[in-house]
C-alpha positions, 0 to 999 in steps of 0.5 A, a space after each residue: 605517490 598521489 592519493 586515491 580516494 577510498 572508493 577508487 581502490 575496491 576491488 573488481 568483483 568478477 562475475 559470480 560475486 557481481 551476480 551474488 551481489 546484484 541477487 540480494 538488492 531488493 531492488 529488480 535492476 535491468 539495462 536496456 537499449 536505446 530502443 528499450 530492450 532488456 539487454 541484462 534483469 537480475 533474478 528479482 524479475 524472476 523471484 517476483 515476477 516469475 520471468 526467467 532473466 533469460 527469456 527476458 532478454 532481448 524484449 522490450 520492456 514495454 512488453 511487461 507493462 500494463 496498457 495503461 502504465 506504457 506511455 508514462 514508462 515511454 516518455 520516461 525512456 525516451 525523456 532519459 534517452 535524450 537527456 543523458 542525465 536525472 532520474 525520471 520515474 513514476 509507478 507503474 504496474 508489471 505483469 507476473 507470469 500469471 497474469 497478475 499484475 504488480 504494483 513497482 516505483 521505477 527509476 530510470 537512470 543515466 546510460 552506463 558506458 563502464 566496462 562495455 555497458 552501454 544502455 539505460 539502467 532502470 530500477 523497479 522497486 515493489 510497492 504492491 502492498 504499500 499501493 493497496 493500502 493507499 487504494 483502499 483507503 482511497 476508495 473508502 473516502 470516494 464512498 463516504 463522499 458518495 454518501 454524503 453526495 448522492 441521492 439517487 441510489 443508481 448513480 451512487 452504486 455506479 459511483 461505488 463500482 467504479 471505486 471498487 474496480 480500483 482495488 479488486 477484480 469487479 468487471 462482473 459486480 451485482 447488488 442483491 436486495 431482499 425484499 421482506 415481503 415475497 422473500 425475493 432478491 431484486 437487482 438495482 446494480 448489475 453489470 457482467 459480462 456474460 449474464 444479463 440482470 435478472 428479474 426479481 427472484 425466489 431466494 432459493 439456494 444459490 450463492 447468494 441466498 448462502 451468504 444471505 442466510 448465514 449474513 457471513 462474507 463467502 470466498 467460495 472458488 471452484 472446488 468449494 462450489 462443487 463440496 457445497 453443492 455436493 451437500 445440498 447446500 447450494 445450486 448453480 444460478 446463472 453461469 458458472 463461475 471458478 471464482 466467487 465472492 459475495 459479502 452481506 449488506 448489514 445495516 445496524 439492524 438487519 442484513 438487507 442484501 448481499 455485493 457479489 463480485 465473480 471471475 469467469 476464468 481466474 480460479 485465485 482472482 481473490 483472496 482473503 484480503 479481497 474479502 475482508 474489503 469488500 466486507 468493509 465496503 459492504 457496511 458502507 453500501 448497506 447505509 446507502 440503500 437503507 437511506 434510499 428506502 427511508 427517503 423514498 418513505 419519509 422523503 426529507 425525514 430527518 430522522 434518515 439523516 440521523 441514522 446515516 450520521 449516527 452509523 457512519 464508520 467515519 467520525 461525523 459532524 454538523 457545525 453551525 457555520 458562523 459560529 464554528 460550534 458542533 450542533 451534532 456529532 455521531 459515536 465515532 467522534 466520540 469514540 476517536 476524540 474522547 470528548 462525550 456528545 455533550 461536551 462536544 456541543 459545548 465546543 468550537 471546531 477551533 478546539 480541535 486544533 492546535 492553536 498553531 493551525 486556528 488562524 489558517 483554518 479561519 482563513 481556509 474556512 473564509 476562502 470556501 465558497 458556501 456551496 463549496 465541497 471542501 477536502 484538505 489535511 489537518 492536524 486534530 487534538 484529542 482530548 487527552 492531548 494526542 495530535 492526530 493527522 486527519 483528512 476532513 471531507 465537508 459540504 454546506 447544508 441547510 439544518 434547522 434554518 441554519 447554515 452549517 457544515 457537515 463535516 466527515 474526518 479520517 484518521 490518516 495517522 498511521 498512513 503518515 507513520 508507514 510513510 516514514 517507516 519506508 523513509 527511513 528503511 531506506 536511509 537505513 538500507 543505504 547506510 547498510 550499502 556504504 558501509 559494506 563498500 566502506 569495509 571492502 575497501 578498508 580490508 584490501 588496505 589491511 591486507 597490504 598491512 598485513 602482507 607487510 608485517 608478515 614479511 618483516 617478521 620473517 626477515 628480521 631476527 626474533 630478537 630485533 627491537 622492532 619485531 615487537 612494534 612490528 607484531 603490535 601492528 600486525 594486532 592492531 591489523 587483526 583487530 581492525 580486520 574483525 571491525 571489517 567483519 562486522 560493517 559487512 554484517 550490519 551491511 548484510 553482505 556477509 553471512 551470520 553465524 552465530 555461535 554458543 559461547 561460555 561468557 565464564 571462559 571468555 571472562 577468565 580469558 580476558 
């Protein structure tokens, strides 16, 4: 008798069982024709995107893909169709029925011709939250970099606007600055699809004025605006928008203006996460504007540099280019690394690095052009000995007659940890699927054993000397069946049913 691999003995699932199994998969799975039309889609498309699986059949998959990502998806499918091997993929956005977009990591697999199915199998894993987190970190990094590179306020606000559009809808965006002398708003940056940049205007009772007076970020959809207007707290200024979001621009001493984004069509365009993100960005914008104001009044004044340096929320320091010693450090660096200002000034930057990275850092430092911007990833050791992952941006400056480098460091240890946790969860999911497959195959074998033992016990006399051994085989098969149920529970292919038990009765029975 020929032996078959355990997986070759799996029971063929019926349509209902197969549908249940596919519904439990976290990925969105679709089978496409060679032309890219959807032949089959799991209910995940309905659960995450709202699309009925029946309505999807026959439609091109590219209808769901964001126009900016369509070319990459098309190239992925064409490459797989031509080679018929490998697993090309990438990150793309898919459209929900409400018009919103979610990010997915897509992976296309080779054609499957089993059981009459012929097509391209594409899996989509939802990474919207991960992509949002990465985008927010990247935008904050770009803004901090712009703060250190761009002296012109118009260029700075334009660059910040482009960065914001990577995370939130900011086609309609403006910055309103308060003039204390005239008690008016001016608009150094104004981008809008409907209105034009207004002239300076009195503070009044607009939504912008309400955010400025309270110093609190506000999310004002249409129904909230109607409520505030009925109370006389706000009035309509400019075109009406059903979704409005404003955050105060605060320096360490005052509120100097308001950052606003708005949507003219969707009332639910923004949520609380957008509010929190723009609030953090507003602090950076406020610092940038304050720097420009001070530079206009006291050009190249060292005190303005010190203000920005001190209130930068990321650890920042100035180091001597020759000796590598710290010349200045900000409060964020003191809080993150645990050294006092005086301790920092007695140290060199090499002392922040583990010994195994020092030679590599010196070699890299010598390769940086004198006027070059440097962006890198390093390990830093805090005073308590903890090693963290940091992303650094540095640029050469003239400071007190010396060649120095201004360095901004961002702790990215949490991001590394989240990436490791994501990889670990994927491994555990794979182990669970494997355990479920093994359990099913093993259970099939046990059914054969149980069936034959029951037949033998029925045909042999009870006093037969082999009956006891057959009964032992039967009990062993029962214990093995319990093990398969545990494996199925581990793989989440079986619903757990907790029960209340009396430990005393269990102990006495054993």
